[in-house]
N, C-alpha and C positions, 0 to 999 in steps of 0.2 A: 504494500499500500504506500503511495507517495506520501512524503513528509507533511506537504501542504494540506492533504485530506486528514491526515492524523491531527494536525493543529487545529482544523477546523471541528472535527468531531470532539476534540478536547475541549475547546472554547464552548461549543453547543451543550457539553454536559454539565458545566458550572450553572448553579442557579443564583440568582439574585436575592439578597436579602431585603428586608425593609429599611435597612440603615443606608442612609445617604451621605456623601461626602461632597462638598463644594468648596471651590478656592477663588478668593480674591486676589486676582493677579494684577499687580499695579506696575506703571512704568515711572520713569524718572520725574515726570510731570504730576505724578499721583493720580493719572487717569487710569481706570479699572477696564480691563477686558471683559467684553460681554459678547456672547454668540448666539446668533438667531437660529431657532430651531426651524427646520424645513416644514412646509404645509402638508408633508406626507408622513410625519410621525404621527403615532396614534394619540400621544399626550401632550398637551401644550404646544400645539402646533403654532408656528409664526410668533411665538413669544422669544423675548431676549432673556437669556439665562447666563448664569456662571459656570464655567468649566466644572465638570464632575458628574457624580451619577451613583448609581447603587453599588454597594460592597457585594461582593459574591460569598457564597457559603465559606466559612473558615479563612476569609480574608480580613488582614488587619485594615482598618479604616484609612490610616495613612497610605498604605499601598493601593488602597482602591482610588483615592484621590489622584495618586501618580498615575495608575493605570488609564483611569477614566480620561484625565487632561491629555495625556499621550494620545489616546485612541480619538478624542475630539479635536485636538489642535495641533498635533504633532509637537508639542512643548514637552521638554523634560523639566521638571521644577527643583530648584535649589533652594536652600535656606527656607524650607516649608516650616511653618509655625501654626500650631493648633490655636485657634483665637476663641471659639465658642461652641457650645453645644445647645440646639434648639429642639427639643423633642427628639425626632429620630435622625436630624440632620447636623453633621459635624463640618464646622467651618473652618478653613484654613487661610492663610494668607502667604504669599510669595511675590517675590518682585521679579518682574519680567527682566530676563538677562539678555534677551535677543534671540534670535533664531526665526526661521520661516514659520509662520503660521499656516498649517494645511489643514482644513476642515474635514470632519467625517461627513460621510452621506446623510447623517441626521442634521446637518447645519448647513445654512446656505450664506451667511454672512457673519462678520466679526467687526468688532470697532472698540477703540479704547475711548471711553465715556469720562467727562469731567462730572463726576457724580455730586459734587457739592452743590450744582445749579439745579439738580432735579427736584422739581415741587411734587408733592403727592406720590413719594418713593414707593415701589412694591417691596416685598420682603428681601429680594435679593440686593436691590440698590439701596435699601436701608443698612444691610449688612456693609455693603461696599462703603457707604458713607460713614460708617462707624470706624472702618479700618483707616481710611484717608485722614479722618480727624485725628486719630491717634498718631498717624505718620508726621503730622505736622507739630506735635508738642515737642 
């Protein structure tokens, strides 16, 4: 059996848990990376999101956020820091250190946003605002 097929079967055999990991990735101007979900995904189509996703069974939450970020953006995270847990979601922060962003098929666009100017922020924008505010202290 070819290795690619074995890898596919291995990936499909892992199950997602209800634990979620998200990361606030900020650049030198303290702008935060957001990625837009395609209209073809089953949940939250067309919404802007932070990189991250569900942890798999027996997967450490930090490994999950690193894996999901790599899958969604092609970025490797360095200096990852856990910042908060809200219900089933663990939030991390990491500085964008460069690298070409290549989106997965689940996402159609990305942008770095100045979150301080957002009025009526959603939950992810609120978390991004909290991180940026602490960076400026």
